[in-house]
C-alpha positions in Angstrom: -28.4 -12.6 -22.7 -31.8 -13.6 -24.5 -34.6 -15.2 -22.6 -32.7 -14.1 -19.3 -34.1 -10.1 -17.3 -30.4 -9.1 -16.3 -31.3 -7.3 -12.7 -28.2 -6.1 -12.3 -24.5 -7.7 -13.2 -21.2 -7.3 -11.5 -17.8 -8.8 -13.0 -15.5 -10.7 -11.0 -12.1 -9.2 -13.0 -8.6 -11.2 -12.5 -7.0 -12.5 -9.0 -10.2 -12.0 -7.5 -11.4 -14.9 -8.0 -14.6 -14.4 -5.9 -18.2 -15.2 -5.8 -20.0 -11.8 -4.6 -22.1 -10.9 -2.1 -25.2 -8.9 -2.9 -26.6 -5.9 -1.0 -26.5 -6.6 2.7 -24.9 -9.2 3.3 -23.9 -11.7 6.0 -20.1 -12.3 5.0 -17.4 -14.2 7.7 -13.9 -14.7 7.5 -11.6 -16.5 10.0 -9.5 -14.0 10.9 -11.8 -11.0 10.8 -14.0 -9.0 14.1 -17.3 -10.0 14.5 -19.8 -9.1 12.5 -23.6 -8.2 12.8 -24.5 -12.2 12.3 -25.3 -15.8 14.2 -21.4 -15.7 15.0 -17.6 -15.3 14.1 -14.5 -16.7 15.3 -10.7 -17.3 14.3 -10.4 -20.9 13.7 -8.3 -23.4 15.2 -5.9 -24.0 12.2 -5.1 -22.3 9.5 -7.6 -23.3 6.1 -5.9 -24.2 3.0 -7.1 -20.7 1.6 -8.5 -18.1 1.5 -12.2 -18.6 3.0 -15.3 -16.7 3.3 -18.7 -17.9 5.1 -22.0 -16.1 3.6 -25.2 -16.1 4.5 -27.5 -13.3 1.9 -30.9 -12.8 0.1 -30.0 -12.2 -3.4 -33.2 -11.2 -6.1 -33.4 -13.3 -8.8 -31.7 -12.3 -12.1 -28.6 -10.6 -10.7 -25.6 -12.1 -12.9 -21.8 -12.7 -12.1 -19.9 -12.3 -14.7 -16.2 -14.3 -13.6 -13.0 -13.7 -15.3 -10.4 -16.7 -15.6 -8.7 -16.9 -12.6 -5.1 -19.3 -11.4 -7.1 -20.0 -8.9 -9.7 -23.1 -7.6 -12.9 -21.9 -6.3 -14.4 -24.1 -3.8 -18.1 -24.0 -2.7 -20.0 -25.5 -0.1 -23.5 -24.0 0.1 -26.3 -25.1 1.9 -28.8 -22.7 0.1 -30.4 -22.5 -3.4 -28.2 -23.5 -6.2 -26.2 -21.2 -8.8 -27.0 -21.2 -12.1 -23.5 -21.4 -15.1 -23.6 -20.7 -18.8 -21.0 -19.0 -21.1 -19.9 -15.6 -21.6 -22.8 -13.9 -23.8 -25.6 -17.0 -23.1 -27.9 -17.0 -20.1 -26.6 -18.8 -17.5 -28.6 -22.5 -17.6 -26.8 -25.0 -15.7 -27.7 -25.1 -11.8 -25.1 -26.4 -9.0 -25.4 -26.4 -5.5 -21.6 -27.4 -4.0 -19.0 -27.0 -6.9 -15.5 -26.8 -7.7 -14.1 -24.5 -10.4 -10.5 -25.4 -11.8 -9.0 -23.2 -13.9 -10.4 -21.2 -16.6 -9.7 -20.1 -19.8 -12.6 -17.8 -20.4 -15.8 -16.0 -19.1 -18.3 -17.8 -17.2 -21.3 -16.2 -16.5 -23.3 -17.4 -12.8 -26.9 -16.4 -12.6 -27.5 -16.1 -8.9 -30.7 -15.8 -6.6 -32.6 -16.9 -3.7 -31.6 -17.3 -0.6 -27.3 -17.8 -0.6 -26.1 -19.6 2.0 -22.5 -21.5 2.4 -18.3 -21.4 2.5 -16.5 -20.3 -0.4 -12.7 -21.2 -0.7 -10.2 -20.1 -3.0 -7.2 -23.0 -3.0 -3.9 -22.9 -5.5 -4.0 -26.2 -7.8 -1.1 -28.2 -6.4 -3.9 -27.7 -3.2 -7.3 -28.8 -4.7 -5.5 -31.4 -6.7 -5.5 -33.2 -2.7 -8.0 -32.6 -1.7 -10.1 -33.3 -4.5 -8.5 -36.4 -5.1 -8.6 -36.2 -9.0 -6.7 -35.3 -11.5 -7.7 -30.8 -12.2 -7.9 -30.8 -16.2 -11.0 -32.7 -15.4 -12.2 -29.3 -13.7 -9.7 -26.9 -15.5 -12.5 -25.3 -17.8 -16.3 -26.0 -16.0 -17.7 -25.9 -13.1 -18.3 -29.2 -11.4 -20.7 -30.4 -8.8 -19.1 -31.2 -5.9 -20.6 -34.3 -5.3 -19.7 -35.3 -8.9 -15.3 -35.8 -7.0 -16.3 -36.7 -3.3 -19.6 -39.0 -3.8 -21.8 -39.4 -0.3 -19.0 -37.7 1.6 -20.0 -33.8 0.0 -23.3 -34.3 1.6 -22.3 -35.4 4.5 -20.2 -32.4 4.6 -22.8 -29.9 3.7 -25.3 -31.7 6.3 -22.6 -30.9 9.2 -21.7 -27.2 8.4 -25.8 -26.1 7.6 -26.0 -28.0 11.0 -23.1 -26.5 12.6 -24.6 -23.5 15.8 -22.1 -21.1 14.2 -19.7 -19.8 12.1 -17.0 -20.7 14.3 -18.1 -24.2 14.4 -18.5 -24.0 11.2 -14.7 -22.9 10.1 -13.4 -25.6 12.1 -15.4 -28.0 11.0 -14.5 -27.3 7.4 -11.0 -27.3 8.1 -10.3 -30.0 10.2 -12.0 -31.9 7.5 -10.0 -30.4 4.4 -6.3 -31.3 6.2 -7.6 -35.0 6.6 -8.8 -35.0 2.8 -5.8 -33.1 1.9 -3.5 -35.6 3.9 -5.1 -38.7 2.5 -5.2 -38.0 -1.1 -2.4 -37.9 -3.9 0.9 -35.2 -3.2 2.1 -33.6 -6.3 4.7 -34.1 -8.1 8.2 -31.9 -6.3 9.3 -30.9 -9.9 5.2 -29.7 -11.0 5.5 -28.1 -7.3 8.8 -25.6 -8.7 7.8 -25.0 -11.8 4.4 -23.6 -10.2 6.3 -21.7 -7.1 8.8 -20.4 -10.2 6.1 -19.2 -12.4 3.7 -17.7 -9.7 6.7 -15.7 -8.5 7.4 -14.5 -11.9 3.8 -13.9 -12.6 3.8 -15.9 -15.5 7.5 -14.3 -17.2 9.3 -17.3 -16.4 10.0 -19.8 -19.7 8.6 -23.5 -19.9 12.1 -24.9 -21.5 14.1 -23.3 -18.6 11.4 -24.2 -15.8 12.0 -28.1 -17.1 15.6 -27.5 -17.2 15.5 -25.9 -13.1 13.7 -28.5 -12.0 15.4 -31.5 -14.0 12.8 -32.9 -16.0 12.3 -33.1 -20.0 9.9 -30.6 -21.1 7.1 -32.9 -22.0 7.3 -35.1 -18.8 6.6 -31.0 -16.5 4.1 -30.5 -19.4 2.4 -33.8 -19.0 2.7 -33.7 -15.3 1.7 -30.1 -14.5 -1.4 -30.5 -16.8 -2.8 -33.0 -14.9 -2.2 -31.6 -11.2 -2.5 -28.4 -11.8 -5.7 -27.7 -14.2 -4.0 -26.2 -17.3 -0.7 -26.7 -19.8 2.1 -24.3 -18.0 2.8 -21.9 -21.1 -1.3 -21.6 -20.4 -1.2 -20.8 -16.7 1.8 -18.6 -17.3 -0.8 -16.3 -19.9 -3.5 -16.3 -17.3 -0.5 -15.0 -14.7 0.4 -12.4 -16.2 -3.2 -10.9 -17.1 -3.6 -11.3 -13.5 -0.9 -9.2 -13.1 -2.0 -7.2 -15.6 -5.7 -6.5 -14.1 -3.9 -5.3 -10.8 -2.4 -2.9 -12.5 -5.3 -1.1 -14.0 -7.5 -1.5 -11.1 -4.5 0.1 -9.5 -4.9 3.0 -11.6 -2.4 5.9 -13.2 -1.0 3.8 -15.9 -1.4 3.9 -20.5 -2.5 0.0 -21.3 1.3 0.1 -22.5 2.7 0.4 -19.6 0.6 -1.9 -17.9 1.6 -4.9 -20.9 5.1 -3.9 -20.3 5.2 -4.1 -15.6 3.1 -7.2 -16.8 6.1 -9.2 -19.1 4.0 -9.0 -22.3 5.9 -8.3 -25.6 4.0 -5.3 -26.2 0.7 -3.5 -26.0 -0.8 -5.8 -28.5 -0.4 -9.2 -26.9 -2.5 -7.7 -23.7 -4.7 -6.6 -25.8 -5.3 -10.3 -27.3 -5.2 -11.8 -23.9 -7.4 -9.7 -22.6 -10.0 -10.4 -25.5 -9.4 -14.0 -25.3 -10.1 -14.2 -22.2 -12.7 -11.8 -21.4 -14.5 -11.2 -24.6 -14.0 -7.7 -24.3 -11.2 -4.7 -25.8 -8.6 -3.9 -23.2 -9.4 0.1 -23.2 -12.9 -1.6 -21.4 -11.3 -4.0 -19.1 -10.4 -1.1 -16.5 -14.1 -0.3 -16.6 -15.6 -4.1 -15.8 -13.0 -3.8 -13.0 -14.6 -1.4 -10.7 -16.9 -2.6 -8.3 -20.6 -2.3 -9.1 -21.0 0.0 -5.8 -19.6 0.4 -2.7 -18.9 -2.3 -0.3 -21.3 -2.4 2.7 -19.7 -2.0 6.0 -19.7 -5.1 6.9 -16.5 -5.9 4.9 -13.7 -4.5 2.7 -13.4 -6.1 -1.3 -13.1 -9.8 -1.9 -9.3 -10.3 -2.2 -7.2 -12.7 -0.4 -10.4 -14.0 1.4 -12.5 -11.0 2.1 -15.4 -10.4 0.6 -17.1 -8.4 -2.9 -20.4 -6.3 -2.6 -22.5 -6.0 -5.4 
């Protein structure tokens, strides 16, 4: 990455979908027991997705390589911005509070300074209702939240930053998101059913069969699915198989051929193609990249489904 000093690199793999906490972080999740922070508690109502509060000083030059994910990342930040770029380039574009829709390529995020805020992982259909915008507009991109919510984004950020502790922040955010979700557009039942079947089969369901089951034409399903999920169903199926393969590789004890078969690929070459297209690395190198760069700190386990990743 020319022109950018790499202090430390972290890879966030398929199905993890998170930004890491750096060394000695303060990270809190609503359902966790209290850790040494300015406060942690259980929120009175469930948030719409896995939720993490974080406050951490990060040395300049830390880069996060974030692989494609079938989850939408929503960050409401009170600290310094992150910088986003394509893999292989120096991260350039600064973002504060942001939305990352479904991605088909690996991104590099430069983090540094005071990182402080809340991260939330959403299903695309939940994000569709919360954001109130067609999801294909935020796919393959990192978008400033203010571009979608306007002044409401700044008001929510200010309220969360001013809250007295994490319990108050989580409760405030959960309440605000519940209102937004109720006010926003609701997913097409056919799209919602197709999404559920795709995720239940880890991307092995056929698009034509999905359209037949939900009672619409294939063309109608693809058009509505792209609008409300962000990518066509065939592409999302590839993402889900890729995430399944990543989970199998992380668990260890399997050859690439076994991973390919268990993740629903026709053969190992199809797995290798998707890994190369999504990550830019050979399939044989993916396992090493998915391992954490360092053991997690005592304040939290690795970040999957609302937990915290340590770098």
